N, C-alpha and C positions, 0 to 999 in steps of 0.2 A: 505493499499499499504505500502511497505517495505521501509524504511529510505534508501536513495541513498547515496552512499559514493564516492566521486571523487578521481580517482587515475590518476597518471602520468606515462606513460611508454615511453621507448626510443626503437625505431623500427629502423630497417635497411631500406633504401631507397626502396628495393625491396620489404619488407613486407608492407609499405605504398602504394606502387604502386598497390600491389594486393589487399589491403583493398579497395582502390578507384576503381579499377575495379569490384570488387564485387559488391559494392554500386551501381555502375552504371548497372551492369549485373541483379541485384536484385531489382532494383528499390526502394532501400531504402533510407529514407532521411538524414541519418548520418553514419559516419564511426562507431560512437557508437551503432548504431543498427545493422551493420554488425558483430560487435564483440558480442552483446547479442545473436545474431542469431546463430553464430558459437559456443557460449557457450552452448546453448539450445541443438545443433545438437550433439556435444560432449559429452554432459551429457546423452541423449537419446542413443547413441552408447555404452557408457560405462555400463550403466544399462541393456542393452540388453546382453552384454558380460558377466556381473556379473549374469545375469539369466541362461547362458548357451546357449544362442542362437547364430547363426551364422548371419552374416550380408553378404547378397548374391546380386551381382549385375548382372541384366540379360540383354543382348543386345536384344533389341526389333527386330532387323531384324533378327538375328541368332539364337536366343533363348540361345546362349552360356551364361555360368554363370561364375562368378569369386566370390570366398569368400574372404572377406577381413580379413586378420589376425591381430589381434592388439596384441602389445607386451607391457608389462610393462616398 
């Protein structure tokens, strides 16, 4: 296991509220787990972008699609 490093960050009230909502919605044990999950998702999306892949959202009801565009 990699050695963990503790960091302190200052977030707006809105950001904290969103983290708390995600914690509840995702049924995660802590805000730290929400942040870890967010980092993993962000890394995955970045790697797919680097590979030249598109990220596409498909509406299950209508089959409509949206391509997510990432800017540097």
